[in-house]
Backbone as CSV, one residue per row, in Angstrom:
resi,resn,N_x,N_y,N_z,CA_x,CA_y,CA_z,C_x,C_y,C_z
1,UNK,-13.612,52.112,-44.960,-12.636,51.816,-44.158,-11.616,52.930,-43.987
2,UNK,-11.350,53.577,-45.200,-10.344,54.641,-45.029,-10.781,55.895,-44.161
3,UNK,-12.141,56.141,-44.362,-12.724,57.329,-43.783,-12.793,56.908,-42.130
4,UNK,-12.864,55.782,-41.806,-12.946,55.314,-40.531,-11.469,55.442,-39.805
5,UNK,-10.571,55.170,-40.641,-9.179,55.143,-40.164,-8.744,56.585,-39.898
6,UNK,-9.156,57.537,-40.793,-8.940,58.961,-40.698,-9.534,59.535,-39.466
7,UNK,-10.758,59.053,-39.310,-11.478,59.656,-38.132,-10.691,59.115,-36.843
8,UNK,-10.353,57.800,-36.949,-9.590,57.452,-35.705,-8.171,58.267,-35.406
9,UNK,-7.691,58.505,-36.520,-6.367,59.247,-36.285,-6.629,60.772,-35.837
10,UNK,-7.821,61.199,-36.218,-8.065,62.664,-35.777,-8.288,62.526,-34.416
11,UNK,-9.105,61.662,-33.960,-9.394,61.412,-32.675,-8.211,61.225,-31.559
12,UNK,-7.234,60.408,-32.023,-6.163,60.202,-31.460,-5.389,61.396,-31.394
13,UNK,-5.129,62.140,-32.480,-4.313,63.512,-32.445,-4.830,64.339,-31.402
14,UNK,-6.302,64.526,-31.478,-6.777,65.431,-30.680,-6.728,65.129,-29.219
15,UNK,-6.659,63.979,-28.757,-6.528,63.296,-27.549,-5.042,63.768,-27.091
16,UNK,-4.216,63.534,-27.748,-2.760,63.995,-27.565,-2.559,65.359,-27.223
17,UNK,-3.157,66.127,-28.172,-2.885,67.734,-28.087,-3.661,68.088,-26.738
18,UNK,-4.601,67.469,-26.468,-5.556,67.750,-25.211,-4.655,67.469,-24.016
19,UNK,-4.071,66.187,-24.210,-3.298,65.972,-22.801,-2.165,66.911,-22.603
20,UNK,-1.434,67.290,-23.855,-0.344,68.018,-23.714,-0.715,69.541,-23.228
21,UNK,-1.772,70.014,-23.632,-2.378,71.280,-23.064,-2.399,71.458,-21.573
22,UNK,-2.497,70.155,-20.999,-2.733,70.200,-19.421,-1.547,70.164,-18.680
23,UNK,-0.202,70.053,-19.476,1.054,69.743,-18.782,1.368,70.944,-17.942
24,UNK,1.853,70.893,-16.874,2.443,72.000,-15.995,3.779,72.099,-16.468
25,UNK,4.432,73.313,-15.816,5.997,73.753,-16.158,6.567,72.546,-15.934
26,UNK,6.697,71.780,-14.750,7.493,70.869,-14.648,7.495,69.781,-15.599
27,UNK,6.175,69.348,-16.072,6.227,68.179,-17.031,6.672,68.828,-18.259
28,UNK,6.586,69.909,-18.736,7.036,70.392,-20.011,8.524,70.391,-19.932
29,UNK,9.133,70.756,-18.818,10.643,70.997,-18.800,11.244,69.499,-18.867
30,UNK,10.542,68.466,-18.074,10.832,67.023,-18.180,10.922,66.400,-19.648
31,UNK,9.928,67.023,-20.338,9.935,66.481,-21.768,11.000,67.222,-22.677
32,UNK,11.461,68.537,-22.420,12.503,69.047,-22.875,13.856,68.389,-22.485
33,UNK,14.025,68.066,-21.400,15.199,67.318,-20.841,15.507,66.076,-21.490
34,UNK,14.169,65.419,-21.603,14.453,64.135,-22.188,14.619,64.205,-23.646
35,UNK,14.204,65.021,-24.352,14.356,65.399,-25.877,15.900,65.612,-26.075
36,UNK,16.386,66.385,-25.230,17.912,66.979,-25.499,18.759,65.740,-25.003
37,UNK,18.504,65.182,-23.939,19.521,64.256,-23.415,19.543,62.883,-23.955
38,UNK,18.543,62.669,-24.871,18.315,61.414,-25.602,18.633,61.425,-27.131
39,UNK,18.799,62.551,-27.677,19.044,62.803,-29.189,20.386,62.183,-29.451
40,UNK,20.503,61.684,-30.564,21.790,61.275,-31.212,22.620,62.369,-31.600
41,UNK,21.983,63.424,-32.380,22.692,64.527,-32.576,21.870,65.767,-32.520
42,UNK,22.607,66.999,-32.563,21.890,68.078,-32.259,22.666,69.148,-33.115
43,UNK,21.917,70.292,-33.830,22.535,71.279,-34.389,21.573,72.438,-34.436
44,UNK,22.197,73.669,-34.249,21.288,74.921,-34.370,22.321,76.148,-34.776
45,UNK,21.688,77.160,-35.139,22.363,78.566,-35.185,21.576,79.333,-34.315
46,UNK,21.935,80.569,-34.061,21.282,81.535,-33.266,21.762,82.720,-33.035
47,UNK,21.096,83.574,-32.278,21.621,84.919,-31.857,21.507,85.350,-30.486
48,UNK,22.020,86.145,-30.011,21.827,86.654,-28.623,21.943,88.222,-28.600
49,UNK,21.199,88.748,-27.669,21.084,90.052,-27.310,20.943,90.536,-25.950
50,UNK,21.839,91.334,-25.470,21.757,91.554,-23.983,21.594,93.103,-23.717
51,UNK,21.073,93.445,-22.759,20.818,94.658,-22.329,21.267,94.844,-20.887
52,UNK,21.677,95.802,-20.372,22.070,95.989,-18.837,21.938,97.343,-18.463
53,UNK,22.056,97.692,-17.005,21.918,98.958,-16.691,23.350,99.763,-16.716
54,UNK,24.336,99.098,-17.291,25.558,99.835,-17.568,26.108,99.367,-18.811
55,UNK,26.923,100.218,-19.508,27.598,99.784,-20.746,28.364,98.497,-20.792
56,UNK,28.078,97.383,-21.610,28.870,96.277,-21.652,29.410,95.886,-22.868
57,UNK,30.654,95.193,-22.956,31.156,94.697,-24.328,30.431,93.394,-24.526
58,UNK,30.311,93.156,-25.997,30.064,91.907,-26.433,28.544,91.429,-26.260
59,UNK,27.574,92.588,-26.332,26.153,92.388,-25.917,25.387,91.713,-27.008
60,UNK,26.087,91.775,-28.312,25.401,90.919,-29.414,26.126,89.675,-29.911
61,UNK,25.670,88.658,-30.049,26.413,87.451,-30.482,25.753,86.738,-31.486
62,UNK,26.175,86.091,-32.407,25.712,84.950,-33.232,26.433,83.788,-32.836
63,UNK,25.873,82.513,-33.148,26.503,81.297,-32.684,26.059,80.215,-33.461
64,UNK,26.708,79.077,-33.280,26.247,77.770,-33.800,26.617,76.742,-32.720
65,UNK,25.721,75.585,-32.713,26.045,74.529,-31.789,26.005,73.241,-32.589
66,UNK,26.826,72.436,-32.652,26.938,70.896,-33.252,27.257,69.973,-32.030
67,UNK,26.501,68.851,-32.077,26.658,67.895,-30.889,26.370,66.603,-31.474
68,UNK,27.219,65.515,-31.145,27.061,64.085,-31.521,27.418,63.261,-30.353
69,UNK,26.545,62.257,-29.963,26.996,61.334,-28.871,28.188,60.591,-29.603
70,UNK,29.073,59.993,-28.834,29.046,60.328,-27.308,29.984,61.455,-26.871
71,UNK,30.775,61.976,-27.831,32.010,62.859,-27.379,32.356,63.992,-28.483
72,UNK,31.447,64.487,-29.286,31.618,65.466,-30.250,30.953,66.702,-29.982
73,UNK,31.582,67.987,-30.112,30.923,69.117,-29.610,31.711,70.252,-30.557
74,UNK,30.738,71.152,-30.948,31.425,72.372,-31.358,30.497,73.531,-31.070
75,UNK,31.009,74.701,-30.449,29.958,75.707,-30.193,31.001,76.940,-30.485
76,UNK,30.556,77.593,-31.578,31.192,78.976,-31.928,30.351,80.050,-31.635
77,UNK,30.940,81.231,-31.199,30.027,82.414,-30.941,31.073,83.533,-31.573
78,UNK,30.382,84.529,-32.156,30.941,85.745,-32.795,30.328,86.951,-31.945
79,UNK,31.098,87.606,-31.195,30.439,88.902,-30.438,30.982,90.150,-30.998
80,UNK,30.318,91.150,-30.627,30.487,92.540,-31.167,31.460,92.878,-30.140
81,UNK,32.508,93.736,-30.308,33.328,94.315,-29.600,32.562,95.660,-28.889
82,UNK,33.346,96.163,-27.868,32.624,97.371,-27.075,32.440,98.536,-28.148
83,UNK,31.301,99.194,-27.867,30.809,100.101,-28.953,30.640,99.693,-30.438
84,UNK,30.522,98.353,-30.681,30.463,97.862,-31.843,31.520,97.900,-32.874
85,UNK,32.801,98.168,-32.321,33.984,98.332,-33.257,34.694,97.012,-33.558
86,UNK,33.983,96.288,-34.477,34.318,95.003,-35.007,33.880,93.919,-34.249
87,UNK,34.450,92.595,-34.425,33.915,91.297,-33.995,34.972,90.472,-33.530
88,UNK,34.836,89.643,-32.569,35.816,88.395,-32.311,35.039,87.164,-32.404
89,UNK,35.686,86.158,-32.907,35.261,84.777,-32.950,36.026,83.939,-31.930
90,UNK,35.059,82.989,-31.284,35.599,82.064,-30.374,34.985,80.598,-30.704
91,UNK,35.615,79.557,-30.102,34.872,78.292,-30.190,35.429,77.357,-29.296
92,UNK,34.441,76.443,-28.955,34.673,75.001,-28.265,34.676,74.057,-29.242
93,UNK,35.541,73.139,-29.424,35.382,72.160,-30.408,36.136,70.979,-30.117
94,UNK,35.897,69.879,-30.956,36.426,68.309,-30.782,37.413,68.198,-31.867
95,UNK,38.683,67.782,-31.624,39.574,67.411,-32.682,40.393,66.327,-32.244
96,UNK,40.424,65.203,-33.084,41.139,64.012,-32.666,40.716,63.394,-31.358
97,UNK,39.377,63.458,-30.912,39.003,62.860,-29.793,39.244,63.801,-28.594
98,UNK,39.864,64.910,-28.648,40.232,65.578,-27.593,39.286,67.081,-27.754
99,UNK,39.291,67.847,-26.726,38.381,68.940,-26.538,39.257,70.344,-26.198
100,UNK,38.922,71.278,-26.816,39.594,72.478,-26.758,38.866,73.773,-26.924
101,UNK,39.311,74.786,-26.426,38.715,76.190,-26.673,39.814,77.117,-27.138
102,UNK,39.124,78.135,-27.768,40.000,79.369,-28.345,39.301,80.514,-28.178
103,UNK,39.611,81.574,-27.595,38.816,82.814,-27.485,39.746,83.964,-27.302
104,UNK,39.293,85.083,-27.595,40.091,86.382,-27.306,40.206,86.663,-25.898
105,UNK,39.495,86.147,-25.031,39.599,86.537,-23.644,40.474,85.345,-22.866
106,UNK,40.212,84.136,-23.046,40.999,83.230,-22.475,42.225,82.574,-23.165
107,UNK,42.529,82.987,-24.493,43.348,82.452,-25.340,43.200,81.136,-25.830
108,UNK,44.426,80.496,-26.239,44.223,79.091,-26.594,44.859,78.824,-27.895
109,UNK,44.661,77.679,-28.264,43.814,76.549,-27.866,44.191,76.011,-26.600
110,UNK,43.358,76.026,-25.766,43.349,75.366,-24.375,42.625,74.033,-24.630
111,UNK,43.233,72.931,-23.916,42.782,71.757,-23.849,41.961,71.356,-22.394
112,UNK,40.908,70.617,-22.663,40.152,70.186,-21.640,39.865,68.672,-21.359
113,UNK,39.870,68.031,-20.136,39.680,66.765,-20.151,38.234,66.114,-20.523
114,UNK,37.246,66.987,-20.538,35.783,66.675,-20.929,35.082,67.682,-21.528
115,UNK,33.952,67.557,-22.198,33.021,68.512,-22.686,32.647,69.533,-21.589
116,UNK,32.193,68.757,-20.372,31.587,69.340,-19.350,32.550,70.519,-18.703
117,UNK,33.918,70.277,-18.679,34.874,71.246,-18.246,34.953,72.352,-19.231
118,UNK,34.896,72.045,-20.499,35.140,73.003,-21.530,34.091,74.043,-21.556
119,UNK,32.735,73.467,-21.542,31.620,74.501,-21.735,31.422,75.314,-20.325
120,UNK,31.989,74.822,-19.176,31.861,75.489,-17.946,32.851,76.616,-17.882
121,UNK,34.126,76.366,-18.292,35.118,77.305,-18.188,34.686,78.564,-19.115
122,UNK,34.267,78.111,-20.353,33.974,79.308,-21.274,32.516,79.877,-20.954
123,UNK,31.755,79.492,-20.106,30.535,79.916,-19.773,30.184,81.514,-19.802
124,UNK,30.927,82.183,-19.062,30.839,83.739,-18.948,31.521,84.259,-20.129
125,UNK,32.593,83.798,-20.847,33.092,84.375,-21.890,32.130,84.284,-23.130
126,UNK,31.304,83.067,-23.296,30.623,83.009,-24.358,29.188,83.710,-24.185
127,UNK,29.004,84.387,-23.139,27.790,85.218,-22.866,26.530,84.126,-22.337
128,UNK,27.008,82.828,-21.797,26.106,81.943,-21.287,25.739,80.979,-22.451
129,UNK,26.228,81.091,-23.585,25.834,80.380,-24.733,26.343,78.853,-24.599
130,UNK,27.523,78.727,-24.077,28.207,77.411,-23.883,27.612,76.532,-22.815
131,UNK,26.950,77.338,-22.030,26.506,76.695,-20.587,24.976,76.575,-20.657
132,UNK,24.155,76.765,-21.684,22.735,76.556,-21.692,22.126,75.221,-22.256
133,UNK,22.341,75.315,-23.648,21.966,74.192,-24.304,22.858,73.055,-24.119
134,UNK,24.211,73.129,-24.461,25.124,71.998,-24.224,24.786,71.125,-22.891
135,UNK,24.818,71.623,-21.598,24.508,70.781,-20.369,23.275,70.059,-20.476
136,UNK,22.035,70.618,-21.354,20.807,69.802,-21.471,21.215,68.513,-22.475
137,UNK,21.969,68.785,-23.345,22.529,67.569,-24.287,23.247,66.535,-23.321
138,UNK,23.992,66.963,-22.591,24.689,66.038,-21.549,23.884,65.487,-20.368
139,UNK,22.744,65.900,-20.292,21.954,65.460,-19.119,22.368,66.245,-17.862
140,UNK,23.017,67.486,-17.840,23.576,68.073,-16.704,22.756,69.488,-16.600
141,UNK,23.035,70.107,-15.395,22.185,71.060,-14.923,22.385,72.571,-15.563
142,UNK,23.717,72.710,-15.628,24.182,73.974,-16.170,23.590,75.127,-15.323
143,UNK,22.962,76.237,-15.960,22.372,77.193,-15.289,20.993,76.876,-14.817
144,UNK,20.663,75.662,-14.935,19.245,75.431,-14.801,18.627,74.556,-13.658
145,UNK,19.596,74.543,-12.605,19.138,74.049,-11.468,18.163,75.027,-10.761
146,UNK,17.009,74.692,-10.260,16.008,75.526,-10.117,15.073,75.196,-8.608
147,UNK,14.499,76.129,-8.176,13.425,75.958,-7.027,11.998,75.524,-7.636
148,UNK,11.527,76.419,-8.631,10.299,76.302,-9.237,10.125,76.709,-10.767
149,UNK,9.178,76.035,-11.324,8.921,76.104,-12.705,7.524,76.377,-12.831
150,UNK,7.246,77.446,-13.523,5.787,77.876,-13.718,5.414,77.944,-15.215
151,UNK,4.280,77.546,-15.544,3.834,77.485,-17.033,3.150,79.038,-17.187
152,UNK,3.662,79.640,-18.248,2.932,80.988,-18.574,2.051,80.972,-19.928
153,UNK,1.601,81.959,-20.555,0.743,81.972,-21.623,1.631,81.338,-22.875
154,UNK,0.890,80.471,-23.799,1.368,80.039,-24.916,1.978,81.241,-25.851
155,UNK,2.798,80.855,-26.630,3.090,81.897,-27.661,3.278,81.355,-28.989
156,UNK,3.621,82.023,-29.939,4.082,81.620,-31.326,5.298,82.177,-31.833
157,UNK,6.278,81.256,-32.128,7.549,81.777,-32.693,7.743,81.384,-34.039
158,UNK,7.963,82.221,-34.879,8.211,81.673,-36.471,7.107,80.996,-36.898
159,UNK,5.821,81.173,-36.562,4.688,80.348,-36.829,4.577,79.050,-36.128
160,UNK,5.441,78.792,-35.259,5.123,77.470,-34.475,4.569,77.742,-32.985
161,UNK,3.486,76.969,-32.853,2.915,77.077,-31.450,3.937,76.755,-30.265
162,UNK,3.998,77.483,-29.284,5.110,77.106,-28.245,4.427,77.090,-26.900
163,UNK,4.952,76.372,-25.960,4.680,76.493,-24.514,5.761,77.526,-23.966
164,UNK,5.140,78.128,-22.984,6.226,79.084,-22.219,6.256,78.690,-20.831
165,UNK,7.524,78.717,-20.228,7.629,78.122,-18.997,8.933,79.189,-18.270
166,UNK,8.802,79.371,-17.064,9.820,80.195,-16.355,10.401,79.458,-15.307
167,UNK,11.793,79.597,-15.125,12.556,78.695,-14.003,13.079,79.650,-12.994
168,UNK,12.737,79.654,-11.820,13.398,80.312,-10.905,14.771,79.551,-10.433
169,UNK,15.915,80.020,-11.061,17.091,79.203,-10.837,17.775,79.391,-9.582
170,UNK,18.620,78.684,-9.208,19.454,78.888,-7.997,20.741,79.729,-8.227
171,UNK,20.523,80.942,-8.480,21.635,81.731,-8.489,21.840,82.467,-9.949
172,UNK,21.087,82.073,-10.893,21.103,82.691,-12.255,20.139,83.504,-12.856
173,UNK,19.222,83.864,-11.765,18.005,84.816,-12.383,16.712,83.946,-12.850
174,UNK,16.018,84.602,-13.457,14.902,83.847,-13.973,14.986,83.687,-15.482
175,UNK,14.891,82.280,-15.829,14.883,81.914,-17.372,13.517,81.620,-17.824
176,UNK,13.172,82.181,-18.743,11.854,81.930,-19.524,12.058,81.241,-20.848
177,UNK,11.439,80.067,-21.238,11.801,79.386,-22.284,10.396,79.346,-23.144
178,UNK,10.440,79.497,-24.465,9.462,79.222,-25.416,9.750,78.214,-26.222
179,UNK,9.015,77.051,-26.034,9.183,75.692,-26.470,8.178,75.066,-27.313
180,UNK,8.636,74.784,-28.552,7.838,74.225,-29.635,6.851,73.074,-29.293
181,UNK,5.678,73.159,-29.276,4.799,72.183,-28.741,5.035,70.901,-29.648
182,UNK,5.337,70.955,-31.111,5.597,69.847,-31.833,6.660,69.014,-31.337
183,UNK,7.768,69.378,-30.953,8.887,68.475,-30.702,9.661,68.852,-29.441
184,UNK,9.351,69.884,-28.614,9.853,70.295,-27.298,11.260,70.761,-27.553
185,UNK,11.454,71.404,-28.584,12.676,72.140,-28.805,12.496,73.539,-28.262
186,UNK,13.537,73.944,-27.751,13.722,75.448,-27.400,13.953,76.384,-28.552
187,UNK,13.024,77.243,-28.615,13.113,78.270,-29.848,13.674,79.646,-29.361
188,UNK,13.377,79.819,-28.076,13.940,81.250,-27.431,13.940,81.108,-25.975
189,UNK,15.051,81.724,-25.351,15.364,81.640,-24.029,15.534,83.033,-23.429
190,UNK,14.978,83.624,-22.434,15.108,84.896,-22.052,15.684,84.682,-20.423
191,UNK,16.733,85.469,-20.255,17.383,85.365,-19.002,17.195,86.827,-18.339
192,UNK,16.494,86.859,-17.342,16.330,88.207,-16.528,17.168,88.132,-15.251
193,UNK,18.437,88.704,-15.142,19.367,88.846,-14.249,19.435,90.142,-13.324
194,UNK,18.265,90.321,-12.721,18.324,91.462,-11.756,19.379,91.265,-10.643
195,UNK,20.244,92.273,-10.373,21.379,91.977,-9.421,20.678,91.613,-8.069
196,UNK,19.717,92.196,-7.460,19.020,92.106,-6.274,18.521,90.506,-6.190
197,UNK,18.023,90.201,-7.236,17.473,88.851,-7.329,18.547,87.838,-7.237
198,UNK,19.661,88.239,-8.067,20.668,87.123,-7.997,21.356,86.931,-6.681
199,UNK,21.553,88.069,-6.052,22.247,87.960,-4.657,21.219,87.096,-3.740
200,UNK,19.984,87.511,-3.874,19.201,86.645,-2.863,18.995,85.158,-3.259
201,UNK,19.214,84.967,-4.438,19.047,83.506,-4.920,20.470,82.924,-4.493
202,UNK,21.484,83.451,-4.556,22.679,82.895,-4.209,23.037,82.598,-2.827
203,UNK,22.464,83.667,-1.912,22.359,83.442,-0.683,21.418,82.070,-0.125
204,UNK,20.486,82.123,-0.783,19.606,80.962,-0.601,20.160,79.631,-0.932
205,UNK,20.736,79.660,-2.014,21.543,78.328,-2.715,22.557,77.975,-1.789
206,UNK,23.347,79.129,-1.386,24.527,78.621,-0.340,24.059,78.155,0.888
207,UNK,22.997,78.613,1.345,22.366,78.009,2.712,22.061,76.567,2.315
208,UNK,21.689,76.129,1.216,21.270,74.881,0.960,22.476,74.121,0.753
209,UNK,23.690,74.615,0.100,24.915,74.004,-0.180,25.959,74.969,-0.098
210,UNK,26.799,74.839,1.071,27.820,76.006,1.356,28.940,76.039,0.204
211,UNK,29.041,74.936,-0.534,29.969,74.930,-1.599,29.651,75.950,-2.950
212,UNK,28.429,76.146,-3.112,27.795,76.939,-4.040,28.142,78.389,-3.784
213,UNK,28.807,79.164,-5.024,29.075,80.407,-4.924,29.943,80.851,-3.718
214,UNK,30.907,79.869,-3.390,31.717,80.062,-2.297,32.889,80.770,-2.740
215,UNK,32.706,82.156,-3.160,33.855,82.764,-3.683,34.743,83.263,-2.600
216,UNK,36.221,83.622,-3.148,36.977,84.079,-2.134,36.617,85.256,-1.471
217,UNK,37.135,85.524,-0.139,36.750,86.676,0.595,37.286,88.042,-0.288
218,UNK,36.251,89.024,-0.193,36.469,90.238,-1.045,35.896,90.338,-2.410
219,UNK,35.311,89.059,-2.913,34.906,88.934,-4.274,33.473,89.841,-4.203
220,UNK,33.410,90.690,-5.161,32.041,91.672,-5.044,30.851,90.883,-5.496
221,UNK,29.789,91.169,-4.838,28.697,90.622,-5.130,27.979,91.218,-6.392
222,UNK,27.176,90.386,-7.285,26.643,91.007,-8.593,26.041,92.304,-8.336
223,UNK,26.524,93.284,-9.315,25.974,94.537,-9.145,25.222,95.081,-10.384
224,UNK,25.375,94.382,-11.498,24.889,94.556,-12.766,23.615,93.907,-12.914
225,UNK,22.407,94.505,-13.381,21.407,93.843,-13.820,21.334,93.976,-15.339
226,UNK,21.047,92.563,-15.970,20.967,92.479,-17.379,19.883,91.616,-17.649
227,UNK,19.540,91.684,-19.097,18.501,90.836,-19.628,19.008,90.306,-21.159
228,UNK,19.093,88.933,-21.212,19.554,88.386,-22.526,18.418,87.546,-23.171
229,UNK,18.400,87.811,-24.386,17.407,87.035,-25.311,18.141,86.337,-26.253
230,UNK,17.982,85.042,-26.174,18.708,84.062,-27.111,17.679,83.403,-27.896
231,UNK,17.960,83.490,-29.306,16.961,82.855,-30.182,17.643,81.769,-31.032
232,UNK,16.916,80.811,-31.097,17.506,79.419,-31.817,16.983,79.073,-33.148
233,UNK,17.859,79.149,-34.152,17.212,78.729,-35.516,17.716,77.565,-36.018
234,UNK,17.113,76.926,-36.840,17.469,75.555,-37.762,17.722,74.646,-36.587
235,UNK,16.862,74.485,-35.566,16.932,73.499,-34.667,16.684,72.144,-35.098
236,UNK,17.813,71.236,-35.285,17.631,69.998,-35.784,18.078,68.753,-34.893
237,UNK,17.269,67.756,-34.634,17.679,66.624,-33.893,18.002,65.361,-34.929
238,UNK,18.940,64.614,-34.323,19.089,63.296,-35.110,19.387,63.316,-36.499
239,UNK,20.063,64.209,-37.194,20.544,64.263,-38.500,21.900,64.101,-38.612
240,UNK,22.384,63.521,-39.546,24.012,63.153,-39.704,24.669,64.549,-39.614
241,UNK,25.832,64.465,-38.962,26.796,65.706,-38.926,28.258,65.095,-39.335
242,UNK,28.811,65.702,-40.303,30.276,65.304,-40.836,31.076,65.614,-39.606
243,UNK,32.146,64.555,-39.576,33.221,64.977,-38.545,33.867,66.223,-38.484
244,UNK,34.103,66.664,-39.915,34.756,67.877,-40.045,34.058,69.170,-39.400
245,UNK,32.709,69.029,-39.303,32.020,70.156,-38.595,32.191,70.343,-37.206
246,UNK,33.009,69.481,-36.510,33.299,69.631,-35.113,34.770,70.161,-34.944
247,UNK,35.370,70.360,-35.961,36.676,70.976,-36.068,36.567,72.621,-35.976
248,UNK,37.631,73.256,-35.301,37.599,74.708,-35.330,38.194,75.143,-36.755
249,UNK,37.610,75.968,-37.363,38.098,76.290,-38.791,38.574,77.860,-38.688
250,UNK,38.764,78.369,-37.402,39.398,79.612,-37.244,40.858,79.803,-36.517
251,UNK,41.382,78.484,-36.461,42.675,78.269,-35.769,43.726,79.129,-36.572
């Protein structure tokens, strides 16, 4: 009886893995969105490295993300200063049911009416960290509204088998995600932001919706091409997070 049960489990597991291996890019991303938008809590740490065709400040960052439904969030990022002369620490956080940010660029503490507003305002300041994973947790688009999603070759990240998918976004370049097959968590995100591609994407997006990228007259078009690689560590879903972990400890 035991050997029969073991055989059945192996057959079922094999069937599940075989079905997953036939998923296309859209189906994989749908599973990712469902995973992140339905979890009770989420936490991770990580690092980001950016290269570009011109020298830029803050091209290396480390970060942490904490999230619990319905309304607790903390996103901290530590970035290197220009030429690596020291670091600056910034944060989006929840305290007494309200949302704040504090950074060397925008100052603060600044208050916000919602998590969505906080992560959006600090998107550029954080190097995109606040506007990539947090919107997925909220069931929002962030940078990831797209025209097409394609599946690429599978990969391995820290010993974990991963899917690879690439998103042609509506104005933020090409995002490639490496996603753990075991639980559909994102382990690495690469953003290719070629200036010519960005401008073409934004022109196309604005034709679809004139309100998108409707910058004031005279606003320069993107001219800097860059590539960002964001790696996520200790990705954890649905584990208890104490309330104090959502407070900013650097005020």
